[in-house]
Backbone as CSV, one residue per row, in Angstrom:
resi,resn,N_x,N_y,N_z,CA_x,CA_y,CA_z,C_x,C_y,C_z
1,UNK,-0.251,2.073,-3.451,-0.108,1.009,-2.455,-0.086,1.597,-1.055
2,UNK,-0.836,0.995,-0.149,-0.828,1.407,1.249,0.068,0.458,2.043
3,UNK,1.017,1.025,2.777,1.946,0.210,3.548,1.790,0.443,5.034
4,UNK,1.677,-0.646,5.808,1.468,-0.571,7.243,2.600,-1.305,7.960
5,UNK,3.338,-0.568,8.765,4.469,-1.119,9.510,4.038,-1.346,10.952
6,UNK,4.182,-2.579,11.432,3.877,-2.902,12.826,5.206,-3.099,13.531
7,UNK,5.508,-2.232,14.502,6.868,-2.216,15.040,6.898,-1.914,16.532
8,UNK,7.812,-2.581,17.205,8.152,-2.319,18.594,9.484,-3.027,18.838
9,UNK,10.421,-2.398,19.533,11.741,-3.022,19.687,11.757,-4.207,20.647
10,UNK,10.679,-4.408,21.412,10.661,-5.472,22.403,9.945,-6.695,21.859
11,UNK,10.536,-7.847,22.048,9.890,-9.080,21.648,8.668,-9.357,22.508
12,UNK,7.688,-10.048,21.949,6.503,-10.413,22.699,5.530,-9.282,22.938
13,UNK,5.630,-8.218,22.148,4.753,-7.056,22.355,3.405,-7.204,21.659
14,UNK,3.265,-8.224,20.816,2.014,-8.432,20.096,2.073,-8.026,18.636
15,UNK,3.283,-7.840,18.114,3.429,-7.394,16.719,2.801,-8.383,15.738
16,UNK,3.120,-9.653,15.881,2.611,-10.639,14.919,1.092,-10.781,15.022
17,UNK,0.565,-10.730,16.234,-0.890,-10.777,16.412,-1.551,-9.620,15.679
18,UNK,-0.992,-8.438,15.850,-1.562,-7.257,15.210,-1.394,-7.315,13.696
19,UNK,-0.202,-7.707,13.227,0.074,-7.735,11.789,-0.802,-8.755,11.062
20,UNK,-0.931,-9.954,11.609,-1.725,-10.978,10.930,-3.206,-10.600,10.896
21,UNK,-3.713,-10.038,11.987,-5.121,-9.657,12.007,-5.401,-8.463,11.110
22,UNK,-4.457,-7.547,11.004,-4.632,-6.423,10.087,-4.655,-6.922,8.645
23,UNK,-3.741,-7.830,8.314,-3.748,-8.424,6.973,-5.053,-9.179,6.721
24,UNK,-5.547,-9.871,7.749,-6.808,-10.589,7.620,-7.982,-9.659,7.363
25,UNK,-7.963,-8.494,7.983,-9.028,-7.516,7.734,-9.006,-7.083,6.269
26,UNK,-7.828,-6.723,5.756,-7.746,-6.263,4.369,-8.139,-7.369,3.395
27,UNK,-7.714,-8.601,3.676,-8.056,-9.718,2.793,-9.569,-9.920,2.746
28,UNK,-10.214,-9.825,3.891,-11.662,-10.007,3.938,-12.415,-8.853,3.294
29,UNK,-11.745,-7.744,3.072,-12.339,-6.618,2.353,-12.108,-6.737,0.850
30,UNK,-11.432,-7.809,0.435,-11.221,-8.048,-0.987,-9.993,-7.394,-1.570
31,UNK,-9.082,-6.892,-0.727,-7.878,-6.236,-1.221,-6.794,-7.259,-1.577
32,UNK,-5.887,-6.851,-2.437,-4.721,-7.664,-2.788,-3.645,-7.363,-1.755
33,UNK,-3.645,-8.118,-0.650,-2.791,-7.816,0.497,-1.630,-8.790,0.594
34,UNK,-0.488,-8.240,1.003,0.689,-9.066,1.232,1.200,-8.804,2.639
35,UNK,1.605,-9.880,3.300,2.131,-9.814,4.659,3.621,-10.107,4.613
36,UNK,4.427,-9.100,4.889,5.878,-9.261,4.881,6.397,-9.503,6.282
37,UNK,7.370,-10.384,6.412,7.905,-10.744,7.731,9.424,-10.627,7.687
38,UNK,9.960,-9.625,8.404,11.422,-9.482,8.453,11.972,-9.847,9.829
39,UNK,11.136,-10.457,10.659,11.582,-10.976,11.948,12.248,-12.329,11.705
40,UNK,13.411,-12.542,12.292,14.127,-13.807,12.070,13.345,-15.009,12.595
41,UNK,12.412,-14.795,13.520,11.582,-15.900,14.005,10.534,-16.308,12.980
42,UNK,10.226,-15.418,12.025,9.292,-15.710,10.930,7.921,-16.178,11.423
43,UNK,7.459,-15.590,12.508,6.166,-16.012,13.065,5.026,-15.801,12.080
44,UNK,5.009,-14.643,11.425,3.920,-14.355,10.488,3.988,-15.261,9.265
45,UNK,5.196,-15.518,8.774,5.316,-16.385,7.594,4.902,-17.812,7.925
46,UNK,5.257,-18.293,9.104,4.840,-19.627,9.509,3.321,-19.690,9.677
47,UNK,2.741,-18.604,10.204,1.291,-18.548,10.329,0.636,-18.632,8.949
48,UNK,1.197,-17.935,7.980,0.644,-17.974,6.621,0.635,-19.389,6.060
49,UNK,1.652,-20.166,6.400,1.737,-21.534,5.861,0.637,-22.432,6.404
50,UNK,-0.017,-22.022,7.498,-1.093,-22.826,8.071,-2.474,-22.299,7.675
51,UNK,-2.530,-21.213,6.924,-3.807,-20.588,6.601,-4.599,-21.448,5.606
52,UNK,-5.832,-21.802,5.932,-6.647,-22.627,5.022,-6.850,-21.955,3.663
53,UNK,-6.760,-22.731,2.597,-6.789,-22.174,1.243,-8.136,-21.544,0.911
54,UNK,-9.214,-21.972,1.592,-10.530,-21.447,1.254,-10.782,-20.054,1.846
55,UNK,-9.896,-19.593,2.706,-10.053,-18.257,3.291,-9.532,-17.191,2.330
56,UNK,-9.949,-15.929,2.501,-9.414,-14.857,1.649,-7.889,-14.864,1.648
57,UNK,-7.322,-14.677,0.473,-5.885,-14.869,0.275,-5.046,-13.758,0.883
58,UNK,-3.990,-14.173,1.580,-2.930,-13.278,2.039,-1.626,-13.858,1.513
59,UNK,-0.904,-13.103,0.724,0.350,-13.584,0.140,1.549,-12.984,0.861
60,UNK,2.728,-13.476,0.508,3.974,-12.889,0.986,4.938,-12.824,-0.174
61,UNK,6.119,-12.280,0.048,7.123,-12.195,-0.999,8.493,-12.313,-0.374
62,UNK,9.510,-12.410,-1.207,10.875,-12.650,-0.730,11.402,-11.409,-0.046
63,UNK,11.416,-11.442,1.260,11.833,-10.279,2.047,12.518,-10.788,3.305
64,UNK,13.488,-10.054,3.784,14.188,-10.434,5.003,14.970,-9.261,5.553
65,UNK,15.602,-9.416,6.716,16.332,-8.315,7.338,17.407,-7.702,6.438
66,UNK,17.985,-8.525,5.568,19.051,-8.030,4.700,18.573,-7.759,3.273
67,UNK,17.278,-7.937,3.043,16.746,-7.746,1.699,15.346,-7.148,1.800
68,UNK,15.285,-5.829,1.953,14.001,-5.142,2.097,13.503,-4.785,0.699
69,UNK,13.019,-5.806,-0.007,12.557,-5.609,-1.379,11.114,-5.133,-1.394
70,UNK,10.761,-4.361,-2.426,9.382,-3.919,-2.582,8.517,-5.099,-2.989
71,UNK,7.250,-5.097,-2.600,6.346,-6.188,-2.986,6.027,-6.127,-4.478
72,UNK,5.481,-7.196,-5.038,5.171,-7.230,-6.473,4.169,-6.152,-6.883
73,UNK,4.239,-5.782,-8.146,3.289,-4.807,-8.682,1.867,-5.346,-8.580
74,UNK,0.935,-4.455,-8.381,-0.459,-4.850,-8.257,-0.916,-5.014,-6.825
75,UNK,0.037,-5.050,-5.903,-0.313,-5.153,-4.488,-0.961,-3.848,-4.038
76,UNK,-2.095,-3.941,-3.370,-2.775,-2.728,-2.914,-2.482,-2.408,-1.455
77,UNK,-2.253,-3.455,-0.639,-2.019,-3.259,0.792,-0.869,-4.155,1.249
78,UNK,0.040,-3.575,2.008,1.179,-4.313,2.552,1.201,-4.132,4.063
79,UNK,1.377,-5.239,4.780,1.558,-5.197,6.230,2.917,-5.811,6.534
80,UNK,3.751,-5.094,7.282,5.093,-5.569,7.606,5.204,-5.900,9.089
81,UNK,5.548,-7.138,9.389,5.841,-7.577,10.750,7.353,-7.459,10.934
82,UNK,7.787,-6.890,12.047,9.195,-6.538,12.199,9.826,-7.185,13.424
83,UNK,11.162,-7.223,13.460,11.852,-7.879,14.575,12.014,-6.973,15.785
84,UNK,12.389,-7.586,16.899,12.801,-6.807,18.060,14.091,-6.064,17.709
85,UNK,14.341,-4.971,18.393,15.568,-4.218,18.156,15.574,-3.480,16.838
86,UNK,14.424,-2.993,16.388,14.332,-2.295,15.102,14.772,-0.839,15.276
87,UNK,15.962,-0.549,14.790,16.506,0.810,14.879,17.362,1.086,13.645
88,UNK,17.826,2.314,13.538,18.857,2.680,12.569,18.489,2.445,11.125
89,UNK,19.423,1.842,10.381,19.267,1.679,8.945,18.091,0.779,8.579
90,UNK,17.861,-0.266,9.382,16.745,-1.167,9.077,15.416,-0.439,9.244
91,UNK,15.295,0.348,10.285,14.075,1.138,10.479,13.873,2.089,9.307
92,UNK,14.941,2.731,8.872,14.845,3.661,7.740,14.394,2.932,6.474
93,UNK,14.881,1.709,6.254,14.522,0.941,5.060,13.050,0.551,5.063
94,UNK,12.562,0.061,6.201,11.168,-0.399,6.212,10.195,0.777,6.179
95,UNK,10.634,1.933,6.673,9.770,3.114,6.589,9.532,3.537,5.144
96,UNK,10.460,3.210,4.259,10.298,3.560,2.850,9.168,2.765,2.193
97,UNK,8.768,1.659,2.812,7.653,0.857,2.298,6.353,1.171,3.023
98,UNK,6.382,2.138,3.932,5.258,2.323,4.848,4.701,3.736,4.809
99,UNK,3.383,3.824,4.904,2.726,5.121,5.035,2.074,5.278,6.401
100,UNK,1.927,4.174,7.118,1.375,4.186,8.468,2.223,3.258,9.354
101,UNK,2.456,3.691,10.582,3.213,2.880,11.545,2.340,2.658,12.774
102,UNK,2.176,1.399,13.160,1.401,1.058,14.347,2.344,0.417,15.362
103,UNK,2.341,0.977,16.571,3.231,0.497,17.629,2.393,-0.154,18.732
104,UNK,2.440,-1.485,18.842,1.719,-2.164,19.921,2.540,-2.139,21.204
105,UNK,1.867,-1.914,22.332,2.565,-1.834,23.617,1.775,-2.601,24.672
106,UNK,2.472,-3.451,25.420,1.835,-4.142,26.530,1.976,-3.321,27.809
107,UNK,1.032,-3.480,28.751,1.065,-2.682,29.970,2.036,-3.222,31.015
108,UNK,3.325,-3.140,30.710,4.341,-3.526,31.687,5.443,-2.473,31.683
109,UNK,6.122,-2.343,32.797,7.190,-1.354,32.918,8.270,-1.576,31.863
110,UNK,8.623,-2.839,31.629,9.695,-3.147,30.681,9.287,-2.776,29.256
111,UNK,8.045,-3.074,28.900,7.568,-2.742,27.557,7.504,-1.234,27.359
112,UNK,6.982,-0.525,28.350,6.863,0.923,28.211,8.225,1.594,28.157
113,UNK,9.164,1.110,28.947,10.508,1.695,28.936,11.171,1.499,27.574
114,UNK,11.093,0.287,27.033,11.693,0.026,25.716,10.996,0.829,24.627
115,UNK,9.667,0.929,24.730,8.902,1.625,23.703,9.152,3.126,23.723
116,UNK,9.384,3.693,24.899,9.655,5.134,24.964,10.858,5.501,24.094
117,UNK,11.946,4.769,24.236,13.139,5.059,23.449,12.858,4.863,21.958
118,UNK,12.099,3.820,21.635,11.786,3.559,20.232,10.929,4.668,19.637
119,UNK,9.886,5.091,20.360,9.012,6.146,19.846,9.778,7.452,19.656
120,UNK,10.674,7.746,20.572,11.477,8.962,20.422,12.333,8.895,19.156
121,UNK,12.930,7.723,18.897,13.733,7.551,17.681,12.843,7.569,16.437
122,UNK,11.686,6.924,16.525,10.770,6.860,15.387,10.276,8.251,14.999
123,UNK,9.892,9.042,15.974,9.366,10.377,15.697,10.435,11.308,15.147
124,UNK,11.689,10.922,15.323,12.790,11.725,14.787,13.188,11.289,13.384
125,UNK,12.595,10.189,12.897,12.905,9.724,11.549,12.363,10.723,10.513
126,UNK,13.117,10.907,9.448,12.755,11.907,8.436,11.369,11.653,7.844
127,UNK,11.043,10.390,7.568,9.751,10.065,6.961,8.592,10.480,7.854
128,UNK,8.794,10.380,9.166,7.746,10.767,10.113,7.714,12.282,10.273
129,UNK,8.876,12.895,10.414,8.946,14.350,10.570,8.362,15.078,9.362
130,UNK,8.564,14.517,8.179,8.075,15.151,6.948,6.624,14.794,6.642
131,UNK,6.001,13.979,7.499,4.597,13.637,7.305,4.341,12.562,6.273
132,UNK,5.384,11.817,5.881,5.198,10.754,4.896,4.720,9.455,5.546
133,UNK,4.836,9.363,6.865,4.379,8.183,7.601,3.728,8.637,8.903
134,UNK,2.470,8.257,9.087,1.748,8.570,10.321,1.980,7.470,11.349
135,UNK,1.981,7.842,12.623,2.253,6.895,13.712,1.080,6.873,14.680
136,UNK,0.717,5.668,15.144,-0.308,5.499,16.176,0.113,4.361,17.094
137,UNK,-0.485,4.322,18.284,-0.158,3.276,19.261,-1.409,2.499,19.637
138,UNK,-1.188,1.259,20.091,-2.276,0.377,20.525,-1.848,-0.344,21.794
139,UNK,-2.706,-0.367,22.794,-2.459,-1.166,23.986,-2.836,-2.612,23.720
140,UNK,-1.949,-3.534,24.062,-2.150,-4.952,23.786,-2.300,-5.741,25.090
141,UNK,-3.240,-6.698,25.084,-3.462,-7.593,26.223,-3.732,-6.782,27.492
142,UNK,-4.692,-5.889,27.387,-4.978,-4.952,28.470,-6.223,-5.378,29.240
143,UNK,-6.104,-5.409,30.547,-7.251,-5.582,31.442,-7.528,-4.209,32.045
144,UNK,-8.624,-3.592,31.631,-8.918,-2.210,32.014,-9.057,-2.025,33.523
145,UNK,-9.251,-3.112,34.261,-9.472,-3.005,35.706,-8.169,-2.919,36.489
146,UNK,-7.037,-3.059,35.848,-5.765,-3.155,36.558,-5.027,-1.829,36.640
147,UNK,-4.131,-1.758,37.618,-3.265,-0.582,37.757,-2.347,-0.460,36.544
148,UNK,-1.928,-1.593,35.988,-1.039,-1.570,34.817,-1.711,-0.873,33.639
149,UNK,-3.017,-1.080,33.468,-3.737,-0.416,32.382,-3.726,1.094,32.569
150,UNK,-3.908,1.542,33.798,-3.863,2.977,34.082,-2.474,3.545,33.818
151,UNK,-1.442,2.775,34.159,-0.069,3.210,33.885,0.173,3.338,32.386
152,UNK,-0.395,2.414,31.609,-0.240,2.476,30.160,-0.923,3.716,29.595
153,UNK,-2.097,4.041,30.096,-2.782,5.255,29.668,-1.929,6.486,29.945
154,UNK,-1.332,6.537,31.133,-0.479,7.684,31.476,0.745,7.735,30.576
155,UNK,1.275,6.565,30.237,2.431,6.512,29.330,2.075,7.071,27.957
156,UNK,0.956,6.630,27.415,0.527,7.125,26.107,0.292,8.634,26.126
157,UNK,-0.174,9.154,27.239,-0.481,10.580,27.344,0.768,11.458,27.241
158,UNK,1.942,10.864,27.406,3.177,11.653,27.296,3.601,11.863,25.850
159,UNK,2.895,11.241,24.911,3.186,11.413,23.485,1.969,12.009,22.791
160,UNK,2.220,12.842,21.826,1.136,13.432,21.036,0.833,12.516,19.852
161,UNK,0.267,11.349,20.174,-0.017,10.327,19.161,-1.424,9.775,19.377
162,UNK,-2.096,9.384,18.306,-3.410,8.756,18.475,-3.281,7.383,19.134
163,UNK,-4.128,7.144,20.132,-4.230,5.828,20.775,-5.452,5.152,20.156
164,UNK,-5.218,4.159,19.321,-6.300,3.588,18.531,-7.194,2.644,19.320
165,UNK,-6.613,1.889,20.235,-7.418,0.902,20.956,-6.619,0.330,22.113
166,UNK,-7.371,-0.259,23.054,-6.805,-1.106,24.098,-7.424,-2.484,23.901
167,UNK,-6.660,-3.396,23.328,-7.187,-4.719,23.001,-7.073,-5.647,24.207
168,UNK,-8.132,-6.367,24.469,-8.171,-7.213,25.656,-7.302,-8.456,25.497
169,UNK,-6.954,-9.042,26.626,-6.203,-10.292,26.663,-7.208,-11.437,26.578
170,UNK,-7.239,-12.131,25.442,-8.242,-13.167,25.224,-7.673,-14.318,24.410
171,UNK,-8.219,-15.500,24.636,-7.803,-16.682,23.888,-8.342,-16.692,22.458
172,UNK,-9.239,-15.778,22.127,-9.782,-15.725,20.768,-8.650,-15.532,19.757
173,UNK,-7.713,-14.635,20.040,-6.577,-14.417,19.138,-5.717,-15.675,19.038
174,UNK,-5.463,-16.302,20.166,-4.611,-17.497,20.199,-5.239,-18.634,19.396
175,UNK,-6.511,-18.859,19.615,-7.197,-19.952,18.930,-7.313,-19.698,17.429
176,UNK,-7.577,-18.465,17.063,-7.655,-18.138,15.642,-6.295,-18.340,14.969
177,UNK,-5.234,-17.846,15.615,-3.890,-17.972,15.035,-3.492,-19.428,14.859
178,UNK,-3.851,-20.267,15.801,-3.498,-21.693,15.722,-4.131,-22.364,14.512
179,UNK,-5.241,-21.810,14.030,-5.938,-22.359,12.863,-5.608,-21.603,11.581
180,UNK,-4.609,-20.691,11.636,-4.251,-19.904,10.457,-5.293,-18.858,10.120
181,UNK,-6.040,-18.435,11.126,-7.151,-17.518,10.910,-6.934,-16.203,11.664
182,UNK,-7.844,-15.252,11.431,-7.847,-13.980,12.133,-9.241,-13.733,12.693
183,UNK,-9.389,-12.686,13.457,-10.713,-12.320,13.961,-11.727,-12.221,12.835
184,UNK,-11.260,-11.735,11.693,-12.162,-11.408,10.583,-12.541,-12.635,9.754
185,UNK,-11.950,-13.782,10.084,-12.331,-15.046,9.445,-13.303,-15.840,10.301
186,UNK,-13.437,-15.454,11.568,-14.276,-16.202,12.504,-15.743,-15.815,12.355
187,UNK,-16.657,-16.680,12.798,-18.062,-16.281,12.854,-18.204,-15.019,13.697
188,UNK,-19.047,-14.114,13.249,-19.188,-12.827,13.936,-19.518,-13.010,15.421
189,UNK,-20.334,-13.991,15.729,-20.747,-14.195,17.117,-19.573,-14.551,18.018
190,UNK,-18.559,-15.197,17.451,-17.409,-15.618,18.250,-16.425,-14.481,18.485
191,UNK,-16.333,-13.547,17.552,-15.320,-12.497,17.645,-15.920,-11.100,17.785
192,UNK,-17.218,-11.014,18.030,-17.889,-9.717,17.988,-17.284,-8.702,18.953
193,UNK,-17.033,-9.112,20.180,-16.488,-8.177,21.171,-15.126,-7.643,20.735
194,UNK,-14.306,-8.527,20.172,-12.963,-8.103,19.763,-13.004,-7.244,18.504
195,UNK,-13.880,-7.569,17.578,-14.006,-6.748,16.372,-14.487,-5.347,16.730
196,UNK,-15.342,-5.242,17.743,-15.765,-3.922,18.208,-14.569,-3.107,18.691
197,UNK,-13.616,-3.772,19.355,-12.420,-3.073,19.821,-11.540,-2.614,18.658
198,UNK,-11.708,-3.242,17.521,-10.916,-2.914,16.336,-11.492,-1.745,15.529
199,UNK,-12.655,-1.256,15.853,-13.302,-0.271,14.990,-12.475,0.992,14.801
200,UNK,-11.870,1.501,15.865,-11.045,2.705,15.733,-9.785,2.422,14.919
201,UNK,-9.253,1.202,15.038,-8.090,0.820,14.219,-8.487,0.820,12.752
202,UNK,-9.624,0.215,12.450,-10.112,0.145,11.075,-10.339,1.539,10.507
203,UNK,-10.935,2.407,11.279,-11.179,3.789,10.802,-9.856,4.481,10.493
204,UNK,-8.844,4.238,11.306,-7.545,4.901,11.098,-6.847,4.363,9.853
205,UNK,-6.848,3.028,9.666,-6.145,2.464,8.516,-6.892,2.749,7.212
206,UNK,-8.200,2.965,7.298,-8.992,3.248,6.112,-9.008,4.749,5.771
207,UNK,-8.504,5.557,6.660,-8.510,7.008,6.432,-7.683,7.344,5.212
208,UNK,-8.172,8.237,4.339,-7.380,8.614,3.152,-6.010,9.142,3.551
209,UNK,-5.020,8.801,2.744,-3.652,9.204,3.061,-3.315,10.535,2.395
């Protein structure tokens, strides 16, 4: 089983957007994927309840902040959406279900400041230090023409971590989510630019573990 943890201690960083679209990619590839949501807001689980039945299946299972249960047998891919303030024992528990950790970061001073402390704690976790979980970062809602985007690049450069992508700020994600869909469920012509931005993410998640 491949486990993907999407985590950032700050709310509104794009975790649910990233988690749902990653699950959508695996589902469209024909994998038996489950999307776990341990955020008390349950954004990903609510999104699943709106997903049209004719689309590739994404399931969930009984999981929560106080019950980090393993997914059912036969699951090939797991994506975990996590709450703000993910530290300590809860972080250690969800890492046990994960082989890859993706940290989304928005180009703002507040997001970068919160993420710095989180990345330092994450890189000190035993699972990461021992190489049992790989970590990568993604810029979210980035306009490459802005000073904030340049600041985000400089922030990422202070860590020895792969930067998978800088995803643009677009209504395509919003509109897809409102319909219970992902980029990978949309007509190619509608999501082509965004799927191109996902190519490095796809290569990283598909890399043999």
